[in-house]
Residue, then its C-alpha position, 0 to 999 in steps of 0.5 A: m531481477a525477474g520475479t516469480l510469476s504468480s497469479a497477480a500476473s496475467p499470463a499474457g504479460p507478466s512483470q519482472w516485478i510481480f512476485s508471488a505471495s510464497s516469494l515473501l518466504k524466500t526473501p533475504s530477510n527470512t532466508a539469510s537473516g531468520i526473520t519471520l514472515d510476520k515480522e517482516l510484514y510489520d517491518r515493511s508496513r512500519g517502514v511505508e508509514f515513515l516514508f509517507r510521513l517523511g514525504s508529507s512533512l517534505g510537502l512531496p506529491s502523493t505521486a512521488m511517495f507512491t513510487a518510493a514506497t514501491w521501490f521500498h517494497r522491491f529493495f527488501m525482495r533483494y535485501s534483508l531487513d538485517n543489513y539495512h534499516r527500514q528508516d534508511v531506506a525509506a529516506s533513500c527511497i524519498f530522495l531518489a523520488t524527489k529526483t525522478e517525480e520532478c518535485g527535488r528537494k536538497l539533500r540537506d533538506v531531506a536528511r534534517v526532516c528524517e533526523a527530526k522524525i527519528a529523534n521525534k523533534e521539531v525540525n527547526l530544532i535539528p541544526e542544519d549544520g550539525k553532525e546528525v544531518e551530515t551522518r544522515q546524508t551520507s546514510i542516504l547517499l550510500v544506501e541510494e547506491v544500493l538501491l539503484e541497483a535493487i530496482c534495476f535503475d527502473f524508475v518507471v512505477d505505475s500506481p493504482h490511484a491513476e487506475l481509480v482515477d480512470l474508474f471515477d470518470s466512468l461511474e457515477e458513484d457516491m463520493v463516499v465510496k470514491e474517498y474510501a477506494w482512494s484511503i484504501a489504495h493509499d493504505s495498500y502500500r502497507t501491505p506488499l501488494c504492489i509487488l503481488q499485484s497489478p495496479r489494475i488489480i489492486a484498484a478494482a479491489c480497493y473499489i470493490l472493498a469501499q463499495k461493501v464498506a459504503e453499502g453496509p454490513n447487510s450488503a452483498s458479500l465480497d465473494d458474491r462481488v466477485s462471483l463472475s466468469a471470464g465471459s460476464a466480466s468482459l461483457p459490456t452493460p448498457p449505460s441505461q441500466q442502473p447497477a445495483p449491489p452486488n451489480s455495483s461490484h459486477r460493473t467495477l470488474e466489467l469497466f476494468a474489462l477483467t478476465e476470469w484469471d483477473v478476477g481471481c486475482v482480485a480476490d487475492a488482493l482482496e484477501i490481503l486487504v482485510g486481513f491486514y485491517s484485522v490485525q490492526d490495534g482496535h483501540d481508539l481507531h477512526p470509525h472508518i477503519t473499524a467499519l473496514q475491520n468489521v468487514p468479513p473475509i473472502t471465502t473464495p478458495s485461494t491458492t496463494l499464501k495467507l499473509y494476514h493472521v488475527a492474533s488469538n484472544n491469548s496473545t499479548h502481541h502480534e507483530q503485524a498489530l500496528p498502533s491506533l490511527n489517531g494523530e495530528q492533521t498536516p497541510d494536505g489533510e493528511s492524519i499522521e502520527k508524532h511518533e513513528g506510527k500509523t498513518a491514517l487512512g483519511t487522506r484527502l482526495d484530490l484528482s488534480 
């Protein structure tokens, strides 16, 4: 399925899986089911959170979960949330990823853990040969058939994390910045960014946002950090010159060899990331999440659709707002909630 060419894809090399933000107003969930954009973004986010929780409990590598999350977003560009529940699709994405990413898990194990998550029970309380597990296995296989068609049997998925690893090798940046960037990239899958921008653009946006948070509220604005022309973005900086804010972010853009078009895409990605954090539930958040929420939005003029809107003070509910980020610790260091809620950003940096 060909995606709509957007500012996310360079004119020199558009991807069939890169869509314009306005395409989110024309998804099957919206056109066929009347689901609002706010509700769809909320369900996509919750679905990916469930997917991450399921993958973590199965002990899957992050690469498999990132691949599964990308397929999840692609799936709902072709099918409605009304016809396929987010948890069913998440489970099928995970099961398929265990096969393509060479981290195989038995269908029964995936179904059993999935059933435990949905029922909010310990896995050992779910009988292996129970009717619920059998039904869940059937559901996973049926949705997997639809998933394969939805993704056009395209199993190759790149992630911004791979781009960040290359960047980490080129910069002697504070580890705090790297940890922030890694976590932000992880959290980007709770937004539709993976179908709106290329991994390279997302990685650059995550790193620049990480620099802004690490350098403090009085540091250069996001607008200043992406105020490069195509010419200056492509010129190398001598290694002997130590970058200082906002040049630290300029150096990031230079290392990615971004054109003026690309820099505009980075600004769009930053708008989505900052917007996503701004609508999260403000209660009992981890301090570093609060820091991300306090980053002022980028003001660079954008022609793309604004996806996230902060709820008004008079509003008691907002479909995009999600539960707090405090949860239990898994063996791999990722904090997750016992119920289907928010996966914490504090994902341990693992470059292995």
